[in-house]
C-alpha positions in Angstrom: 107.8 79.1 89.8 109.2 82.6 89.6 106.6 85.0 88.1 107.4 88.7 86.9 104.8 91.1 88.1 104.7 94.8 87.5 102.9 96.0 90.8 102.5 99.6 90.2 100.9 100.5 86.6 98.4 103.4 85.8 95.7 103.2 83.0 93.9 106.1 81.2 91.4 106.1 84.1 94.1 108.0 86.0 94.0 111.8 85.2 97.6 111.5 84.0 97.3 108.2 82.4 97.8 107.7 78.7 97.1 103.9 77.8 94.1 101.5 77.7 94.2 98.4 79.7 94.5 96.6 76.3 97.5 98.4 75.6 99.0 97.9 78.8 98.5 94.2 78.7 100.1 93.9 75.3 103.2 95.9 76.4 103.3 93.6 79.6 103.1 90.5 77.2 105.9 91.9 75.0 108.2 92.6 78.0 107.9 89.1 79.4 105.7 90.0 82.5 103.1 87.4 83.8 100.9 90.0 85.5 100.4 93.8 86.2 98.6 95.4 89.1 96.4 98.4 87.9 97.0 101.2 90.6 95.1 104.0 89.4 94.9 107.2 91.5 92.5 106.8 94.3 90.1 104.7 92.3 89.9 100.7 91.6 89.8 100.6 87.8 89.4 96.9 88.3 86.9 95.1 90.6 88.5 91.8 90.2 91.4 90.0 88.6 91.0 89.2 84.7 93.4 88.2 81.7 93.9 90.2 78.9 96.6 89.3 76.0 97.9 86.3 78.2 98.7 88.8 81.1 96.9 88.7 84.4 95.6 92.1 85.3 95.3 92.5 89.2 93.1 95.2 90.8 94.7 97.7 92.9 94.9 101.6 93.7 97.2 104.2 94.6 95.9 106.1 97.7 97.0 109.6 98.3 97.7 110.3 101.9 99.0 113.4 103.8 102.3 111.7 103.8 102.5 110.4 100.2 101.0 107.6 98.3 100.5 103.9 99.3 99.5 100.9 97.0 96.4 99.0 97.9 97.1 95.4 96.5 94.8 92.3 96.8 91.8 93.9 98.6 88.8 91.8 98.7 86.7 94.5 97.3 87.1 98.1 96.1 86.6 100.8 98.6 85.7 104.6 98.2 88.1 107.4 98.1 88.0 109.3 101.6 86.4 112.6 101.6 89.4 114.0 103.5 93.1 113.3 102.7 93.9 110.5 105.2 97.1 109.8 107.1 99.3 107.2 105.7 98.4 105.2 109.0 94.4 105.5 108.2 95.0 104.6 104.5 96.8 101.5 105.4 94.3 100.6 108.1 91.6 100.9 105.5 93.5 98.9 103.0 94.0 96.0 105.7 90.3 96.2 106.8 89.5 95.4 103.1 91.8 92.2 103.3 94.6 94.1 101.3 98.2 94.7 101.7 99.6 98.3 102.2 102.6 99.2 100.1 104.1 102.4 100.4 104.8 103.7 97.0 108.1 105.4 95.9 108.7 106.3 99.5 111.7 108.5 99.1 111.0 110.3 96.0 111.3 113.2 98.1 114.5 112.7 100.2 113.1 114.6 103.3 110.0 112.4 103.8 109.8 111.0 107.3 108.0 107.7 107.4 109.6 106.0 110.6 106.2 106.6 112.8 104.2 105.0 110.2 106.3 102.0 109.2 104.3 99.6 111.7 101.3 100.3 109.7 102.7 99.0 106.4 103.2 95.7 104.8 105.5 96.4 102.2 107.8 99.2 100.5 108.3 99.8 96.9 112.0 99.8 96.6 112.5 99.9 92.8 110.5 102.4 91.1 111.4 103.8 87.7 110.1 107.4 88.4 111.3 107.8 91.9 114.8 109.4 91.0 113.0 112.6 89.6 113.8 114.5 92.6 116.0 112.1 94.5 118.5 110.0 92.7 118.9 107.8 95.8 115.3 107.1 96.3 115.3 103.4 95.8 118.4 102.7 97.8 116.7 104.8 100.8 113.6 102.8 100.3 115.5 99.3 100.4 117.2 100.7 103.8 113.8 101.5 105.1 112.3 98.2 104.1 115.2 96.2 105.9 115.3 98.1 108.9 111.5 97.8 109.5 111.0 94.2 108.1 108.8 95.2 105.2 108.7 93.0 102.1 110.0 94.8 99.0 108.4 95.2 95.7 109.4 96.7 92.4 106.8 98.6 89.9 107.4 100.7 87.2 104.8 103.3 88.2 104.1 103.3 84.2 101.7 106.1 83.1 101.7 104.8 79.6 102.5 101.4 77.8 106.0 102.4 76.9 106.9 102.3 80.7 105.4 98.9 81.7 108.2 96.8 83.1 110.8 99.3 83.7 111.0 97.8 87.2 108.9 94.7 88.5 108.8 92.2 91.2 109.8 88.7 91.0 107.4 86.4 93.0 108.3 82.7 94.0 104.7 81.2 93.7 103.2 77.9 93.4 101.0 78.7 90.5 100.2 81.8 88.1 97.0 82.6 90.1 96.2 85.7 92.0 95.8 83.7 95.2 99.4 82.3 94.8 100.7 85.7 94.0 99.3 87.2 97.1 100.5 84.3 99.1 103.9 84.9 97.9 103.9 88.5 98.6 102.5 88.0 102.1 105.1 85.4 102.9 107.8 87.8 101.6 109.0 85.6 98.6 109.6 88.4 96.5 112.4 90.6 95.2 112.3 94.1 93.3 113.8 94.2 89.9 115.1 97.5 88.5 115.6 97.7 84.8 115.9 101.2 83.9 114.5 104.7 84.9 111.6 106.3 83.1 112.6 109.3 81.0 111.7 112.8 82.6 110.2 113.6 79.3 107.7 110.7 79.4 106.8 112.1 83.0 106.3 115.5 81.3 104.0 114.0 78.8 101.7 112.5 81.4 101.6 115.7 83.2 100.7 117.3 79.9 97.7 114.8 79.5 96.7 115.8 82.9 96.9 119.5 82.1 94.9 119.1 78.8 92.0 117.2 80.7 91.9 119.9 82.9 91.2 122.1 80.0 91.9 125.8 79.3 94.8 127.5 77.5 96.5 128.3 80.7 96.8 124.8 81.6 97.9 123.6 78.1 100.6 126.2 78.3 101.8 125.1 81.5 101.7 121.3 80.5 103.7 122.0 77.3 106.3 124.0 79.2 106.7 121.3 81.6 107.4 118.8 78.8 109.9 121.1 77.3 111.6 121.2 80.8 111.8 117.7 81.4 113.0 117.1 77.9 115.8 119.6 78.6 116.7 117.8 81.7 117.0 114.6 79.8 119.3 116.1 77.3 121.4 117.6 80.0 121.8 114.1 81.7 122.6 112.2 78.6 
């Protein structure tokens, strides 16, 4: 059977996340997804898989590194955030030590990112990300080329920061059963393909950054956040 899984979703447990787990699950159900991976920034919001609104929620984490972000998927147990910013290789090693899969997130959201030396440390690459185009319109194509050259499995994830973004990109997994174990086995075997649906608007990105600034507090942060929303909205209008 083929299952649709958004492997990169943020909840309101992320500093810039806007939606609860329940809201994300309902949105995933509405969009025909079977599962979503909750990958909040540097934290495992879920310690174990659970089901909400008929959708399987998988524990994950988006780990910040000196070379960008890497998704920790299917870890046997959560691990704490490193005290110092790790290298991508160090983060991938920690993920693997905890039984997980290391998938580089939106690897070429910045076109000048050099990941060649770190490729051997990775299991997969996110080749369909709905936010990756913000600074590099060729980001997903570059990620696919990188994955093919290094023999990495390819995933898709919306990088949603609120419910309205869930499912903008996702992964199709060829599984024997709709269980976490079967999903993991399919991913490890490379029985997966990324699916791009649509880009997330810049305005939505601006709103998530506004939430971050609001949570930081202070008039200056609010003004900076509001100005960024206006900038993103303007970019959307110019690209219509």
